[in-house]
DRENPA-3360 file (N, C-alpha, C; in nm, 2 decimals, always signed):
BEGIN
1 = PLESDASV = +13.27/+6.01/+2.55/+13.20/+5.96/+2.67/+13.09/+5.87/+2.63 ~ +13.05/+5.78/+2.72/+12.95/+5.68/+2.70/+12.82/+5.74/+2.66 ~ +12.78/+5.85/+2.72/+12.65/+5.91/+2.69/+12.63/+5.96/+2.55 ~ +12.74/+5.98/+2.48/+12.73/+6.02/+2.34/+12.75/+5.91/+2.24 ~ +12.75/+5.79/+2.29/+12.77/+5.67/+2.20/+12.64/+5.65/+2.12 ~ +12.64/+5.64/+1.99/+12.52/+5.62/+1.91/+12.50/+5.48/+1.87 ~ +12.58/+5.38/+1.93/+12.56/+5.24/+1.89/+12.43/+5.19/+1.95 ~ +12.38/+5.08/+1.89/+12.25/+5.02/+1.92/+12.26/+4.87/+1.94;
9 = LDAFHYFN = +12.20/+4.82/+2.05/+12.17/+4.68/+2.07/+12.02/+4.66/+2.06 ~ +11.98/+4.58/+1.96/+11.84/+4.55/+1.93/+11.81/+4.40/+1.94 ~ +11.69/+4.38/+1.97/+11.63/+4.24/+1.96/+11.51/+4.25/+1.87 ~ +11.51/+4.16/+1.77/+11.40/+4.16/+1.67/+11.33/+4.02/+1.68 ~ +11.20/+4.03/+1.69/+11.11/+3.91/+1.70/+11.03/+3.90/+1.57 ~ +11.05/+3.80/+1.49/+10.98/+3.78/+1.36/+10.88/+3.66/+1.39 ~ +10.76/+3.69/+1.36/+10.65/+3.59/+1.39/+10.64/+3.48/+1.28 ~ +10.69/+3.51/+1.16/+10.68/+3.42/+1.05/+10.54/+3.38/+1.01;
17 = DSSKSANL = +10.45/+3.47/+1.01/+10.31/+3.44/+0.98/+10.28/+3.49/+0.84 ~ +10.29/+3.40/+0.75/+10.27/+3.43/+0.61/+10.12/+3.46/+0.58 ~ +10.03/+3.42/+0.67/+9.89/+3.45/+0.64/+9.85/+3.60/+0.66 ~ +9.94/+3.67/+0.72/+9.92/+3.81/+0.74/+9.99/+3.90/+0.63 ~ +10.06/+3.84/+0.54/+10.13/+3.91/+0.44/+10.15/+3.83/+0.32 ~ +10.13/+3.89/+0.20/+10.16/+3.82/+0.07/+10.31/+3.83/+0.04 ~ +10.38/+3.92/+0.11/+10.52/+3.93/+0.09/+10.59/+3.83/+0.18 ~ +10.69/+3.75/+0.13/+10.75/+3.65/+0.21/+10.88/+3.70/+0.27;
25 = TNMSAHTD = +10.89/+3.83/+0.30/+11.00/+3.88/+0.37/+10.96/+3.94/+0.51 ~ +11.03/+3.91/+0.61/+11.01/+3.98/+0.74/+11.07/+4.12/+0.74 ~ +11.18/+4.13/+0.68/+11.25/+4.26/+0.67/+11.31/+4.27/+0.53 ~ +11.27/+4.38/+0.46/+11.32/+4.39/+0.32/+11.47/+4.42/+0.32 ~ +11.52/+4.41/+0.20/+11.67/+4.43/+0.18/+11.71/+4.57/+0.22 ~ +11.82/+4.58/+0.29/+11.87/+4.71/+0.33/+12.02/+4.70/+0.37 ~ +12.08/+4.81/+0.39/+12.21/+4.82/+0.46/+12.19/+4.89/+0.59 ~ +12.29/+4.88/+0.67/+12.28/+4.95/+0.80/+12.36/+5.07/+0.81;
33 = PGLLTMTS = +12.31/+5.17/+0.89/+12.40/+5.29/+0.91/+12.51/+5.25/+1.01 ~ +12.61/+5.33/+1.02/+12.72/+5.30/+1.11/+12.84/+5.23/+1.05 ~ +12.92/+5.18/+1.13/+13.05/+5.12/+1.09/+13.03/+4.97/+1.07 ~ +12.98/+4.89/+1.16/+12.97/+4.75/+1.16/+12.84/+4.71/+1.22 ~ +12.79/+4.59/+1.18/+12.67/+4.53/+1.24/+12.71/+4.39/+1.27 ~ +12.68/+4.34/+1.39/+12.70/+4.20/+1.43/+12.57/+4.14/+1.48 ~ +12.54/+4.02/+1.43/+12.42/+3.95/+1.47/+12.45/+3.80/+1.49 ~ +12.38/+3.74/+1.58/+12.39/+3.59/+1.60/+12.31/+3.52/+1.50;
41 = TSFVAGLE = +12.34/+3.40/+1.46/+12.26/+3.32/+1.37/+12.15/+3.26/+1.46 ~ +12.05/+3.21/+1.39/+11.93/+3.16/+1.46/+11.90/+3.01/+1.42 ~ +11.83/+2.94/+1.50/+11.78/+2.81/+1.47/+11.67/+2.81/+1.36 ~ +11.60/+2.92/+1.35/+11.50/+2.94/+1.24/+11.57/+3.02/+1.13 ~ +11.59/+2.96/+1.02/+11.66/+3.03/+0.91/+11.58/+3.15/+0.86 ~ +11.65/+3.24/+0.79/+11.58/+3.36/+0.74/+11.68/+3.47/+0.70 ~ +11.79/+3.48/+0.76/+11.89/+3.58/+0.73/+11.96/+3.55/+0.60 ~ +11.95/+3.65/+0.51/+12.02/+3.63/+0.38/+12.11/+3.75/+0.35;
49 = VQDASTGA = +12.23/+3.73/+0.30/+12.31/+3.84/+0.26/+12.33/+3.84/+0.11 ~ +12.35/+3.96/+0.05/+12.36/+3.96/-0.10/+12.50/+3.96/-0.14 ~ +12.54/+3.87/-0.23/+12.67/+3.87/-0.29/+12.69/+4.00/-0.38 ~ +12.78/+4.08/-0.34/+12.80/+4.21/-0.41/+12.84/+4.19/-0.56 ~ +12.90/+4.08/-0.59/+12.95/+4.07/-0.73/+12.84/+4.01/-0.82 ~ +12.75/+3.92/-0.77/+12.66/+3.85/-0.85/+12.51/+3.90/-0.82 ~ +12.49/+3.96/-0.71/+12.35/+4.00/-0.67/+12.27/+3.88/-0.61 ~ +12.33/+3.76/-0.60/+12.26/+3.65/-0.55/+12.24/+3.66/-0.40;
57 = WIPVEALC = +12.13/+3.60/-0.35/+12.10/+3.60/-0.21/+12.15/+3.47/-0.15 ~ +12.23/+3.48/-0.04/+12.29/+3.37/+0.02/+12.23/+3.34/+0.16 ~ +12.17/+3.22/+0.19/+12.11/+3.20/+0.32/+12.22/+3.17/+0.42 ~ +12.23/+3.26/+0.52/+12.34/+3.26/+0.62/+12.33/+3.13/+0.71 ~ +12.22/+3.10/+0.76/+12.21/+2.99/+0.85/+12.25/+2.86/+0.79 ~ +12.24/+2.84/+0.66/+12.28/+2.72/+0.59/+12.43/+2.70/+0.59 ~ +12.50/+2.81/+0.62/+12.65/+2.81/+0.62/+12.71/+2.81/+0.76 ~ +12.62/+2.83/+0.86/+12.67/+2.85/+1.00/+12.61/+2.76/+1.10;
65 = SPMFDVVV = +12.66/+2.76/+1.22/+12.61/+2.69/+1.33/+12.51/+2.78/+1.41 ~ +12.38/+2.75/+1.40/+12.28/+2.84/+1.47/+12.31/+2.86/+1.61 ~ +12.30/+2.98/+1.65/+12.32/+3.03/+1.79/+12.47/+3.03/+1.84 ~ +12.56/+2.97/+1.76/+12.70/+2.97/+1.80/+12.78/+3.07/+1.71 ~ +12.74/+3.10/+1.59/+12.82/+3.18/+1.50/+12.76/+3.32/+1.51 ~ +12.85/+3.42/+1.49/+12.82/+3.56/+1.48/+12.86/+3.61/+1.34 ~ +12.77/+3.68/+1.28/+12.79/+3.74/+1.14/+12.82/+3.89/+1.16 ~ +12.93/+3.93/+1.09/+12.96/+4.07/+1.10/+12.94/+4.13/+0.96;
73 = FAADVLGS = +12.87/+4.24/+0.95/+12.84/+4.31/+0.82/+12.92/+4.44/+0.82 ~ +12.97/+4.48/+0.70/+13.02/+4.61/+0.68/+12.90/+4.70/+0.66 ~ +12.90/+4.81/+0.73/+12.78/+4.91/+0.72/+12.82/+5.03/+0.64 ~ +12.73/+5.13/+0.63/+12.74/+5.24/+0.54/+12.86/+5.33/+0.56 ~ +12.91/+5.34/+0.68/+13.03/+5.43/+0.70/+13.15/+5.36/+0.64 ~ +13.16/+5.23/+0.65/+13.28/+5.16/+0.58/+13.26/+5.18/+0.43 ~ +13.14/+5.18/+0.38/+13.12/+5.19/+0.24/+13.17/+5.32/+0.19 ~ +13.17/+5.43/+0.27/+13.22/+5.56/+0.22/+13.37/+5.55/+0.21;
81 = YGVPVCAH = +13.44/+5.45/+0.26/+13.58/+5.43/+0.25/+13.62/+5.32/+0.15 ~ +13.52/+5.28/+0.07/+13.54/+5.19/-0.04/+13.52/+5.04/+0.00 ~ +13.48/+5.01/+0.12/+13.46/+4.87/+0.16/+13.32/+4.83/+0.11 ~ +13.30/+4.72/+0.05/+13.16/+4.68/+0.00/+13.07/+4.67/+0.12 ~ +12.96/+4.74/+0.11/+12.86/+4.73/+0.22/+12.77/+4.61/+0.20 ~ +12.73/+4.55/+0.31/+12.66/+4.42/+0.31/+12.51/+4.44/+0.31 ~ +12.44/+4.43/+0.19/+12.30/+4.43/+0.19/+12.25/+4.30/+0.24 ~ +12.14/+4.30/+0.32/+12.08/+4.18/+0.38/+11.93/+4.20/+0.40;
89 = RVTMPTPG = +11.87/+4.09/+0.42/+11.72/+4.08/+0.45/+11.69/+3.96/+0.53 ~ +11.57/+3.96/+0.58/+11.52/+3.84/+0.66/+11.39/+3.79/+0.59 ~ +11.40/+3.67/+0.55/+11.28/+3.61/+0.48/+11.21/+3.51/+0.58 ~ +11.09/+3.48/+0.54/+11.01/+3.38/+0.61/+11.06/+3.24/+0.57 ~ +11.05/+3.14/+0.66/+11.09/+3.00/+0.63/+11.01/+2.95/+0.51 ~ +11.08/+2.87/+0.43/+11.01/+2.80/+0.32/+10.92/+2.70/+0.37 ~ +10.79/+2.69/+0.32/+10.70/+2.59/+0.37/+10.76/+2.45/+0.37 ~ +10.74/+2.38/+0.48/+10.80/+2.25/+0.49/+10.94/+2.25/+0.55;
97 = KESGERVS = +11.00/+2.36/+0.56/+11.13/+2.37/+0.63/+11.11/+2.41/+0.77 ~ +11.22/+2.47/+0.83/+11.22/+2.52/+0.96/+11.10/+2.61/+0.98 ~ +11.04/+2.60/+1.10/+10.92/+2.69/+1.12/+10.93/+2.74/+1.26 ~ +10.84/+2.83/+1.29/+10.84/+2.89/+1.42/+10.89/+3.03/+1.42 ~ +10.89/+3.09/+1.53/+10.93/+3.23/+1.54/+11.08/+3.25/+1.54 ~ +11.13/+3.36/+1.49/+11.27/+3.39/+1.48/+11.30/+3.51/+1.57 ~ +11.41/+3.49/+1.65/+11.45/+3.60/+1.73/+11.60/+3.63/+1.69 ~ +11.63/+3.76/+1.67/+11.77/+3.80/+1.64/+11.81/+3.91/+1.73;
105 = VVYELRVS = +11.93/+3.90/+1.78/+12.00/+4.00/+1.86/+12.10/+4.07/+1.77 ~ +12.09/+4.20/+1.76/+12.18/+4.27/+1.66/+12.25/+4.39/+1.73 ~ +12.38/+4.40/+1.71/+12.45/+4.51/+1.77/+12.50/+4.60/+1.65 ~ +12.47/+4.72/+1.64/+12.52/+4.81/+1.54/+12.62/+4.91/+1.60 ~ +12.74/+4.90/+1.55/+12.85/+4.99/+1.60/+12.84/+5.12/+1.51 ~ +12.80/+5.23/+1.58/+12.78/+5.35/+1.51/+12.88/+5.45/+1.56 ~ +12.91/+5.55/+1.48/+13.00/+5.65/+1.52/+12.93/+5.79/+1.53 ~ +12.96/+5.86/+1.63/+12.89/+5.99/+1.65/+12.96/+6.10/+1.57;
% end
């Protein structure tokens, strides 16, 4: 039944104010609980995914059409079945590049 659904729809607002933090990340590297996570890309870059084989961080918005593409991550439950889980983070814009505030809408498909 719907009332037992553990899935989450979130909106995140990143102010990108580097004067308030020496750390240049808005959200540190992590994986998500649940089965899958889906998020839209943004006009303000910042979402990065980690290449599981090399450990390199890949800027998502550089490869996508902002606000038109949706990114799907494998989350922790799929990892328990041998699917590589997608580590990701949100960085602040590089000085001189895109600026402004970033808004992300994220849906996490979780299982009860």
